[in-house]
PDB file of N, CA, C and O in Angstrom:
ATOM      1  N   MET A   1       5.980  -9.223  -4.405  1.00  0.00           N
ATOM      2  CA  MET A   1       5.112  -8.154  -4.877  1.00  0.00           C
ATOM      3  C   MET A   1       5.792  -7.454  -6.048  1.00  0.00           C
ATOM      4  O   MET A   1       6.681  -6.629  -5.843  1.00  0.00           O
ATOM      5  N   PHE A   2       5.381  -7.777  -7.275  1.00  0.00           N
ATOM      6  CA  PHE A   2       5.885  -7.161  -8.492  1.00  0.00           C
ATOM      7  C   PHE A   2       7.404  -7.273  -8.632  1.00  0.00           C
ATOM      8  O   PHE A   2       8.020  -6.458  -9.319  1.00  0.00           O
ATOM      9  N   GLY A   3       8.006  -8.259  -7.998  1.00  0.00           N
ATOM     10  CA  GLY A   3       9.446  -8.435  -8.088  1.00  0.00           C
ATOM     11  C   GLY A   3      10.227  -7.406  -7.290  1.00  0.00           C
ATOM     12  O   GLY A   3      11.427  -7.240  -7.509  1.00  0.00           O
ATOM     13  N   ILE A   4       9.576  -6.716  -6.374  1.00  0.00           N
ATOM     14  CA  ILE A   4      10.246  -5.704  -5.553  1.00  0.00           C
ATOM     15  C   ILE A   4      10.542  -6.310  -4.192  1.00  0.00           C
ATOM     16  O   ILE A   4       9.646  -6.812  -3.513  1.00  0.00           O
ATOM     17  N   GLY A   5      11.793  -6.258  -3.809  1.00  0.00           N
ATOM     18  CA  GLY A   5      12.201  -6.811  -2.522  1.00  0.00           C
ATOM     19  C   GLY A   5      12.164  -5.769  -1.423  1.00  0.00           C
ATOM     20  O   GLY A   5      11.804  -4.612  -1.642  1.00  0.00           O
ATOM     21  N   THR A   6      12.542  -6.207  -0.246  1.00  0.00           N
ATOM     22  CA  THR A   6      12.537  -5.325   0.923  1.00  0.00           C
ATOM     23  C   THR A   6      13.503  -4.162   0.751  1.00  0.00           C
ATOM     24  O   THR A   6      13.183  -3.030   1.113  1.00  0.00           O
ATOM     25  N   GLN A   7      14.682  -4.434   0.202  1.00  0.00           N
ATOM     26  CA  GLN A   7      15.668  -3.363   0.022  1.00  0.00           C
ATOM     27  C   GLN A   7      15.159  -2.288  -0.937  1.00  0.00           C
ATOM     28  O   GLN A   7      15.355  -1.095  -0.703  1.00  0.00           O
ATOM     29  N   GLU A   8      14.513  -2.712  -2.005  1.00  0.00           N
ATOM     30  CA  GLU A   8      13.994  -1.739  -2.959  1.00  0.00           C
ATOM     31  C   GLU A   8      12.909  -0.870  -2.336  1.00  0.00           C
ATOM     32  O   GLU A   8      12.854   0.337  -2.574  1.00  0.00           O
ATOM     33  N   ILE A   9      12.044  -1.495  -1.535  1.00  0.00           N
ATOM     34  CA  ILE A   9      10.983  -0.734  -0.862  1.00  0.00           C
ATOM     35  C   ILE A   9      11.584   0.282   0.104  1.00  0.00           C
ATOM     36  O   ILE A   9      11.113   1.417   0.182  1.00  0.00           O
ATOM     37  N   LEU A  10      12.615  -0.115   0.835  1.00  0.00           N
ATOM     38  CA  LEU A  10      13.271   0.813   1.760  1.00  0.00           C
ATOM     39  C   LEU A  10      13.920   1.967   1.011  1.00  0.00           C
ATOM     40  O   LEU A  10      13.850   3.110   1.463  1.00  0.00           O
ATOM     41  N   ILE A  11      14.544   1.692  -0.112  1.00  0.00           N
ATOM     42  CA  ILE A  11      15.175   2.754  -0.904  1.00  0.00           C
ATOM     43  C   ILE A  11      14.116   3.722  -1.431  1.00  0.00           C
ATOM     44  O   ILE A  11      14.303   4.937  -1.379  1.00  0.00           O
ATOM     45  N   ILE A  12      13.008   3.187  -1.937  1.00  0.00           N
ATOM     46  CA  ILE A  12      11.924   4.041  -2.433  1.00  0.00           C
ATOM     47  C   ILE A  12      11.370   4.905  -1.305  1.00  0.00           C
ATOM     48  O   ILE A  12      11.137   6.099  -1.494  1.00  0.00           O
ATOM     49  N   ALA A  13      11.159   4.303  -0.127  1.00  0.00           N
ATOM     50  CA  ALA A  13      10.656   5.057   1.024  1.00  0.00           C
ATOM     51  C   ALA A  13      11.631   6.164   1.420  1.00  0.00           C
ATOM     52  O   ALA A  13      11.205   7.268   1.758  1.00  0.00           O
ATOM     53  N   LEU A  14      12.918   5.886   1.384  1.00  0.00           N
ATOM     54  CA  LEU A  14      13.933   6.884   1.730  1.00  0.00           C
ATOM     55  C   LEU A  14      13.922   8.033   0.723  1.00  0.00           C
ATOM     56  O   LEU A  14      14.020   9.197   1.111  1.00  0.00           O
ATOM     57  N   VAL A  15      13.804   7.719  -0.549  1.00  0.00           N
ATOM     58  CA  VAL A  15      13.760   8.762  -1.588  1.00  0.00           C
ATOM     59  C   VAL A  15      12.523   9.635  -1.400  1.00  0.00           C
ATOM     60  O   VAL A  15      12.604  10.859  -1.504  1.00  0.00           O
ATOM     61  N   ILE A  16      11.387   9.016  -1.127  1.00  0.00           N
ATOM     62  CA  ILE A  16      10.161   9.786  -0.896  1.00  0.00           C
ATOM     63  C   ILE A  16      10.327  10.688   0.319  1.00  0.00           C
ATOM     64  O   ILE A  16       9.925  11.851   0.293  1.00  0.00           O
ATOM     65  N   LEU A  17      10.916  10.157   1.376  1.00  0.00           N
ATOM     66  CA  LEU A  17      11.148  10.956   2.584  1.00  0.00           C
ATOM     67  C   LEU A  17      12.048  12.144   2.286  1.00  0.00           C
ATOM     68  O   LEU A  17      11.800  13.249   2.770  1.00  0.00           O
ATOM     69  N   LEU A  18      13.084  11.927   1.498  1.00  0.00           N
ATOM     70  CA  LEU A  18      13.993  13.022   1.157  1.00  0.00           C
ATOM     71  C   LEU A  18      13.329  14.053   0.251  1.00  0.00           C
ATOM     72  O   LEU A  18      13.571  15.251   0.396  1.00  0.00           O
ATOM     73  N   LEU A  19      12.501  13.600  -0.673  1.00  0.00           N
ATOM     74  CA  LEU A  19      11.858  14.527  -1.608  1.00  0.00           C
ATOM     75  C   LEU A  19      10.776  15.377  -0.950  1.00  0.00           C
ATOM     76  O   LEU A  19      10.703  16.584  -1.176  1.00  0.00           O
ATOM     77  N   PHE A  20       9.942  14.742  -0.138  1.00  0.00           N
ATOM     78  CA  PHE A  20       8.778  15.440   0.389  1.00  0.00           C
ATOM     79  C   PHE A  20       8.928  15.882   1.840  1.00  0.00           C
ATOM     80  O   PHE A  20       8.196  16.766   2.284  1.00  0.00           O
ATOM     81  N   GLY A  21       9.832  15.308   2.573  1.00  0.00           N
ATOM     82  CA  GLY A  21      10.002  15.669   3.969  1.00  0.00           C
ATOM     83  C   GLY A  21       9.003  14.954   4.855  1.00  0.00           C
ATOM     84  O   GLY A  21       7.968  14.485   4.381  1.00  0.00           O
ATOM     85  N   GLY A  22       9.305  14.870   6.120  1.00  0.00           N
ATOM     86  CA  GLY A  22       8.487  14.132   7.071  1.00  0.00           C
ATOM     87  C   GLY A  22       7.114  14.725   7.310  1.00  0.00           C
ATOM     88  O   GLY A  22       6.175  13.994   7.625  1.00  0.00           O
ATOM     89  N   LYS A  23       6.976  16.033   7.167  1.00  0.00           N
ATOM     90  CA  LYS A  23       5.695  16.675   7.457  1.00  0.00           C
ATOM     91  C   LYS A  23       4.689  16.506   6.325  1.00  0.00           C
ATOM     92  O   LYS A  23       3.483  16.509   6.573  1.00  0.00           O
ATOM     93  N   LYS A  24       5.153  16.360   5.104  1.00  0.00           N
ATOM     94  CA  LYS A  24       4.259  16.247   3.951  1.00  0.00           C
ATOM     95  C   LYS A  24       3.744  14.827   3.747  1.00  0.00           C
ATOM     96  O   LYS A  24       2.681  14.647   3.154  1.00  0.00           O
ATOM     97  N   ILE A  25       4.456  13.829   4.214  1.00  0.00           N
ATOM     98  CA  ILE A  25       4.088  12.439   3.952  1.00  0.00           C
ATOM     99  C   ILE A  25       2.694  12.087   4.483  1.00  0.00           C
ATOM    100  O   ILE A  25       1.933  11.448   3.756  1.00  0.00           O
ATOM    101  N   PRO A  26       2.315  12.470   5.714  1.00  0.00           N
ATOM    102  CA  PRO A  26       0.954  12.148   6.162  1.00  0.00           C
ATOM    103  C   PRO A  26      -0.134  12.753   5.261  1.00  0.00           C
ATOM    104  O   PRO A  26      -1.169  12.131   5.019  1.00  0.00           O
ATOM    105  N   GLU A  27       0.113  13.964   4.773  1.00  0.00           N
ATOM    106  CA  GLU A  27      -0.846  14.592   3.872  1.00  0.00           C
ATOM    107  C   GLU A  27      -0.942  13.826   2.554  1.00  0.00           C
ATOM    108  O   GLU A  27      -2.032  13.645   2.011  1.00  0.00           O
ATOM    109  N   LEU A  28       0.207  13.379   2.046  1.00  0.00           N
ATOM    110  CA  LEU A  28       0.214  12.610   0.806  1.00  0.00           C
ATOM    111  C   LEU A  28      -0.521  11.287   0.981  1.00  0.00           C
ATOM    112  O   LEU A  28      -1.290  10.887   0.108  1.00  0.00           O
ATOM    113  N   MET A  29      -0.294  10.614   2.087  1.00  0.00           N
ATOM    114  CA  MET A  29      -0.945   9.330   2.342  1.00  0.00           C
ATOM    115  C   MET A  29      -2.452   9.500   2.539  1.00  0.00           C
ATOM    116  O   MET A  29      -3.243   8.649   2.132  1.00  0.00           O
ATOM    117  N   LYS A  30      -2.836  10.616   3.173  1.00  0.00           N
ATOM    118  CA  LYS A  30      -4.262  10.894   3.356  1.00  0.00           C
ATOM    119  C   LYS A  30      -4.933  11.100   2.004  1.00  0.00           C
ATOM    120  O   LYS A  30      -6.023  10.580   1.764  1.00  0.00           O
ATOM    121  N   GLY A  31      -4.297  11.845   1.136  1.00  0.00           N
ATOM    122  CA  GLY A  31      -4.825  12.060  -0.210  1.00  0.00           C
ATOM    123  C   GLY A  31      -4.879  10.762  -1.004  1.00  0.00           C
ATOM    124  O   GLY A  31      -5.842  10.516  -1.730  1.00  0.00           O
ATOM    125  N   LEU A  32      -3.853   9.936  -0.869  1.00  0.00           N
ATOM    126  CA  LEU A  32      -3.833   8.648  -1.554  1.00  0.00           C
ATOM    127  C   LEU A  32      -4.963   7.762  -1.044  1.00  0.00           C
ATOM    128  O   LEU A  32      -5.630   7.093  -1.833  1.00  0.00           O
ATOM    129  N   GLY A  33      -5.182   7.753   0.265  1.00  0.00           N
ATOM    130  CA  GLY A  33      -6.258   6.955   0.850  1.00  0.00           C
ATOM    131  C   GLY A  33      -7.628   7.401   0.355  1.00  0.00           C
ATOM    132  O   GLY A  33      -8.488   6.571   0.061  1.00  0.00           O
ATOM    133  N   LYS A  34      -7.828   8.716   0.264  1.00  0.00           N
ATOM    134  CA  LYS A  34      -9.098   9.231  -0.247  1.00  0.00           C
ATOM    135  C   LYS A  34      -9.294   8.834  -1.707  1.00  0.00           C
ATOM    136  O   LYS A  34     -10.403   8.503  -2.126  1.00  0.00           O
ATOM    137  N   GLY A  35      -8.208   8.871  -2.474  1.00  0.00           N
ATOM    138  CA  GLY A  35      -8.294   8.487  -3.879  1.00  0.00           C
ATOM    139  C   GLY A  35      -8.658   7.020  -4.046  1.00  0.00           C
ATOM    140  O   GLY A  35      -9.487   6.674  -4.887  1.00  0.00           O
ATOM    141  N   VAL A  36      -8.040   6.157  -3.246  1.00  0.00           N
ATOM    142  CA  VAL A  36      -8.337   4.725  -3.308  1.00  0.00           C
ATOM    143  C   VAL A  36      -9.774   4.462  -2.881  1.00  0.00           C
ATOM    144  O   VAL A  36     -10.465   3.646  -3.490  1.00  0.00           O
ATOM    145  N   LYS A  37     -10.228   5.153  -1.835  1.00  0.00           N
ATOM    146  CA  LYS A  37     -11.609   4.983  -1.364  1.00  0.00           C
ATOM    147  C   LYS A  37     -12.593   5.412  -2.444  1.00  0.00           C
ATOM    148  O   LYS A  37     -13.589   4.731  -2.687  1.00  0.00           O
ATOM    149  N   SER A  38     -12.320   6.524  -3.083  1.00  0.00           N
ATOM    150  CA  SER A  38     -13.189   7.020  -4.145  1.00  0.00           C
ATOM    151  C   SER A  38     -13.215   6.047  -5.320  1.00  0.00           C
ATOM    152  O   SER A  38     -14.269   5.816  -5.912  1.00  0.00           O
ATOM    153  N   PHE A  39     -12.072   5.483  -5.657  1.00  0.00           N
ATOM    154  CA  PHE A  39     -11.991   4.515  -6.745  1.00  0.00           C
ATOM    155  C   PHE A  39     -12.810   3.272  -6.426  1.00  0.00           C
ATOM    156  O   PHE A  39     -13.539   2.769  -7.281  1.00  0.00           O
ATOM    157  N   LYS A  40     -12.693   2.778  -5.200  1.00  0.00           N
ATOM    158  CA  LYS A  40     -13.455   1.597  -4.791  1.00  0.00           C
ATOM    159  C   LYS A  40     -14.955   1.870  -4.831  1.00  0.00           C
ATOM    160  O   LYS A  40     -15.725   1.024  -5.287  1.00  0.00           O
ATOM    161  N   GLU A  41     -15.375   3.037  -4.361  1.00  0.00           N
ATOM    162  CA  GLU A  41     -16.792   3.392  -4.393  1.00  0.00           C
ATOM    163  C   GLU A  41     -17.298   3.458  -5.832  1.00  0.00           C
ATOM    164  O   GLU A  41     -18.402   3.001  -6.127  1.00  0.00           O
ATOM    165  N   GLY A  42     -16.502   4.017  -6.711  1.00  0.00           N
ATOM    166  CA  GLY A  42     -16.883   4.090  -8.118  1.00  0.00           C
ATOM    167  C   GLY A  42     -17.002   2.710  -8.740  1.00  0.00           C
ATOM    168  O   GLY A  42     -17.919   2.454  -9.521  1.00  0.00           O
ATOM    169  N   MET A  43     -16.079   1.822  -8.397  1.00  0.00           N
ATOM    170  CA  MET A  43     -16.139   0.458  -8.917  1.00  0.00           C
ATOM    171  C   MET A  43     -17.367  -0.274  -8.390  1.00  0.00           C
ATOM    172  O   MET A  43     -17.999  -1.032  -9.125  1.00  0.00           O
ATOM    173  N   ASN A  44     -17.709  -0.053  -7.120  1.00  0.00           N
ATOM    174  CA  ASN A  44     -18.898  -0.681  -6.548  1.00  0.00           C
ATOM    175  C   ASN A  44     -20.169  -0.172  -7.219  1.00  0.00           C
ATOM    176  O   ASN A  44     -21.083  -0.950  -7.492  1.00  0.00           O
ATOM    177  N   GLU A  45     -20.230   1.132  -7.487  1.00  0.00           N
ATOM    178  CA  GLU A  45     -21.394   1.705  -8.171  1.00  0.00           C
ATOM    179  C   GLU A  45     -21.519   1.130  -9.579  1.00  0.00           C
ATOM    180  O   GLU A  45     -22.623   0.819 -10.028  1.00  0.00           O
ATOM    181  N   LEU A  46     -20.398   0.989 -10.272  1.00  0.00           N
ATOM    182  CA  LEU A  46     -20.414   0.418 -11.609  1.00  0.00           C
ATOM    183  C   LEU A  46     -20.879  -1.029 -11.567  1.00  0.00           C
ATOM    184  O   LEU A  46     -21.667  -1.459 -12.409  1.00  0.00           O
ATOM    185  N   ASP A  47     -20.397  -1.772 -10.595  1.00  0.00           N
ATOM    186  CA  ASP A  47     -20.782  -3.177 -10.428  1.00  0.00           C
ATOM    187  C   ASP A  47     -22.280  -3.295 -10.159  1.00  0.00           C
ATOM    188  O   ASP A  47     -22.959  -4.145 -10.736  1.00  0.00           O
ATOM    189  N   ASP A  48     -22.789  -2.433  -9.275  1.00  0.00           N
ATOM    190  CA  ASP A  48     -24.225  -2.437  -8.971  1.00  0.00           C
ATOM    191  C   ASP A  48     -25.056  -2.103 -10.215  1.00  0.00           C
ATOM    192  O   ASP A  48     -26.094  -2.715 -10.465  1.00  0.00           O
ATOM    193  N   SER A  49     -24.589  -1.137 -10.978  1.00  0.00           N
ATOM    194  CA  SER A  49     -25.290  -0.731 -12.195  1.00  0.00           C
ATOM    195  C   SER A  49     -25.343  -1.884 -13.199  1.00  0.00           C
ATOM    196  O   SER A  49     -26.378  -2.121 -13.822  1.00  0.00           O
ATOM    197  N   VAL A  50     -24.243  -2.588 -13.352  1.00  0.00           N
ATOM    198  CA  VAL A  50     -24.200  -3.725 -14.276  1.00  0.00           C
ATOM    199  C   VAL A  50     -25.152  -4.819 -13.809  1.00  0.00           C
ATOM    200  O   VAL A  50     -25.861  -5.413 -14.621  1.00  0.00           O
ATOM    201  N   LYS A  51     -25.172  -5.091 -12.501  1.00  0.00           N
ATOM    202  CA  LYS A  51     -26.065  -6.125 -11.969  1.00  0.00           C
ATOM    203  C   LYS A  51     -27.529  -5.758 -12.189  1.00  0.00           C
ATOM    204  O   LYS A  51     -28.334  -6.616 -12.554  1.00  0.00           O
ATOM    205  N   LYS A  52     -27.880  -4.494 -11.970  1.00  0.00           N
ATOM    206  CA  LYS A  52     -29.264  -4.050 -12.179  1.00  0.00           C
ATOM    207  C   LYS A  52     -29.658  -4.187 -13.644  1.00  0.00           C
ATOM    208  O   LYS A  52     -30.772  -4.606 -13.956  1.00  0.00           O
ATOM    209  N   THR A  53     -28.744  -3.833 -14.542  1.00  0.00           N
ATOM    210  CA  THR A  53     -29.019  -3.943 -15.971  1.00  0.00           C
ATOM    211  C   THR A  53     -29.213  -5.400 -16.374  1.00  0.00           C
ATOM    212  O   THR A  53     -30.105  -5.724 -17.158  1.00  0.00           O
ATOM    213  N   GLU A  54     -28.370  -6.275 -15.831  1.00  0.00           N
ATOM    214  CA  GLU A  54     -28.510  -7.704 -16.135  1.00  0.00           C
ATOM    215  C   GLU A  54     -29.848  -8.243 -15.630  1.00  0.00           C
ATOM    216  O   GLU A  54     -30.497  -9.037 -16.310  1.00  0.00           O
ATOM    217  N   GLU A  55     -30.258  -7.807 -14.434  1.00  0.00           N
ATOM    218  CA  GLU A  55     -31.535  -8.261 -13.872  1.00  0.00           C
ATOM    219  C   GLU A  55     -32.706  -7.785 -14.735  1.00  0.00           C
ATOM    220  O   GLU A  55     -33.651  -8.539 -14.964  1.00  0.00           O
ATOM    221  N   LYS A  56     -32.649  -6.537 -15.214  1.00  0.00           N
ATOM    222  CA  LYS A  56     -33.711  -6.008 -16.069  1.00  0.00           C
ATOM    223  C   LYS A  56     -33.805  -6.782 -17.367  1.00  0.00           C
ATOM    224  O   LYS A  56     -34.902  -7.101 -17.826  1.00  0.00           O
ATOM    225  N   GLU A  57     -32.649  -7.089 -17.967  1.00  0.00           N
ATOM    226  CA  GLU A  57     -32.641  -7.844 -19.216  1.00  0.00           C
ATOM    227  C   GLU A  57     -33.148  -9.265 -19.003  1.00  0.00           C
ATOM    228  O   GLU A  57     -33.828  -9.826 -19.862  1.00  0.00           O
ATOM    229  N   LYS A  58     -32.812  -9.844 -17.846  1.00  0.00           N
ATOM    230  CA  LYS A  58     -33.255 -11.193 -17.536  1.00  0.00           C
ATOM    231  C   LYS A  58     -34.772 -11.221 -17.363  1.00  0.00           C
ATOM    232  O   LYS A  58     -35.434 -12.152 -17.821  1.00  0.00           O
ATOM    233  N   ASP A  59     -35.325 -10.192 -16.697  1.00  0.00           N
ATOM    234  CA  ASP A  59     -36.780 -10.109 -16.488  1.00  0.00           C
ATOM    235  C   ASP A  59     -37.521  -9.936 -17.819  1.00  0.00           C
ATOM    236  O   ASP A  59     -38.614 -10.476 -17.987  1.00  0.00           O
ATOM    237  N   LYS A  60     -36.942  -9.196 -18.755  1.00  0.00           N
ATOM    238  CA  LYS A  60     -37.565  -8.980 -20.064  1.00  0.00           C
ATOM    239  C   LYS A  60     -37.579 -10.276 -20.875  1.00  0.00           C
ATOM    240  O   LYS A  60     -38.492 -10.510 -21.668  1.00  0.00           O
ATOM    241  N   GLY A  61     -36.570 -11.108 -20.673  1.00  0.00           N
ATOM    242  CA  GLY A  61     -36.455 -12.345 -21.434  1.00  0.00           C
ATOM    243  C   GLY A  61     -37.423 -13.412 -20.996  1.00  0.00           C
ATOM    244  O   GLY A  61     -37.687 -14.343 -21.756  1.00  0.00           O
ATOM    245  N   GLU A  62     -37.953 -13.313 -19.815  1.00  0.00           N
ATOM    246  CA  GLU A  62     -38.858 -14.352 -19.298  1.00  0.00           C
ATOM    247  C   GLU A  62     -40.257 -14.197 -19.730  1.00  0.00           C
ATOM    248  O   GLU A  62     -41.110 -15.005 -19.362  1.00  0.00           O
TER     249      GLU A  62
END
């Protein structure tokens, strides 16, 4: 994964734990999860919009 090994991931996790503390991490992950969900929903809406536009153009061409 991007040239990152297990040791590097553990070091990054340890640094995050030291910076934010154990109590803040669940809140950070919850916010990250909401952000990813929102991004996926936006991408799906964009995809649907593109498909509808293509269908309209295809219908006009016939």
